[in-house]
C-alpha positions in Angstrom: 22.0 34.7 87.6 18.5 36.3 86.7 18.5 40.1 86.2 16.0 42.5 88.0 14.9 45.8 86.9 17.3 47.1 89.8 20.7 45.4 88.5 23.4 47.7 87.2 24.2 46.9 83.7 27.7 45.4 82.9 28.5 48.2 80.6 27.8 50.9 83.5 30.0 49.0 86.1 32.7 48.7 83.6 32.7 52.3 82.6 32.6 53.2 86.3 35.3 51.0 87.4 37.5 52.6 84.5 36.6 56.0 85.6 37.6 55.2 89.2 40.8 53.5 88.1 41.5 56.8 86.0 40.3 59.1 88.6 42.9 57.2 91.2 45.7 57.5 88.5 45.2 61.2 87.9 45.2 62.0 91.8 48.3 59.8 92.0 49.9 61.9 89.5 48.8 64.9 90.9 50.2 64.1 94.3 53.6 63.1 92.8 53.7 66.4 90.9 52.8 68.4 94.3 55.6 66.3 96.1 58.0 67.1 93.5 56.9 70.9 93.5 57.4 70.8 97.2 60.9 69.1 96.9 62.2 71.9 94.6 60.8 74.4 96.6 62.5 73.2 99.7 65.9 72.7 97.7 65.6 76.3 96.4 65.0 77.5 99.9 67.8 75.4 101.4 70.1 76.9 98.5 69.4 80.5 99.3 69.5 79.7 103.1 73.1 78.3 102.3 74.0 81.2 99.9 72.7 83.7 102.8 74.9 81.9 105.4 78.1 82.0 103.2 77.3 85.8 102.3 77.3 86.5 106.1 80.3 84.4 106.9 82.0 86.4 104.3 80.8 89.7 105.6 81.7 88.8 109.1 85.3 87.9 108.0 85.5 91.2 105.9 84.4 93.0 109.3 87.4 91.2 111.0 89.8 92.2 108.4 88.7 96.0 108.4 88.8 96.0 112.3 92.2 94.3 112.3 93.4 97.0 109.9 91.8 99.8 112.0 93.6 98.7 115.1 96.9 98.3 113.1 96.4 101.9 112.0 95.9 103.0 115.6 99.1 101.3 116.8 100.9 102.8 114.0 99.6 106.3 114.6 100.4 105.9 118.2 104.1 105.4 117.3 104.2 108.2 114.7 106.7 111.0 115.4 105.8 113.5 113.1 102.6 115.1 111.5 103.8 114.2 108.2 104.4 110.6 109.3 100.7 110.6 110.5 99.5 111.9 107.2 101.2 109.1 105.2 99.9 106.5 107.7 96.5 107.7 107.2 96.8 108.0 103.4 98.2 104.6 103.0 95.5 103.1 105.2 92.7 105.0 103.2 94.1 103.7 100.0 94.2 100.1 101.4 90.7 100.3 102.7 89.3 101.5 99.5 90.8 98.9 97.5 89.6 96.3 100.2 86.1 97.6 100.3 85.9 97.5 96.3 87.4 94.1 96.5 85.0 92.9 99.4 82.0 94.4 97.5 82.8 92.6 94.2 83.2 89.3 96.1 80.0 89.9 98.1 78.2 90.7 94.9 79.4 87.6 93.1 78.4 85.5 96.1 75.0 86.9 96.1 74.6 86.4 92.4 75.9 82.9 92.8 73.4 82.1 95.3 70.6 83.4 93.2 71.4 81.5 90.1 71.9 78.3 92.3 68.4 78.9 94.0 66.8 79.6 90.4 68.6 76.5 88.9 67.1 74.3 91.8 63.8 76.1 91.5 63.4 74.9 87.8 64.7 71.4 88.4 
């Protein structure tokens, strides 16, 4: 085929073709990296949500335990016959509640720490 002054040289077309292919490959890599980042973020968010849900469930269980202990104390106080018995029941209740609250606090703290570590792990990939 005869060339005209307006024809694009073969080298320019080859170079342009390579440039377009490289740009397409770079865009595909960018989109892939973006999708991976989104997936990690979603996983991290899901992990945090699951951790929060578990903490909420455990906190509710602790509330139920504490309410049950309070009603138990109230029933025992109603049946008490002397001031000394009332004082002993209150002392026993207070001691048990302080231990339970300390244990519950440790448990919740450990749960929150685990949830945070899991979320951080998933965020890093």
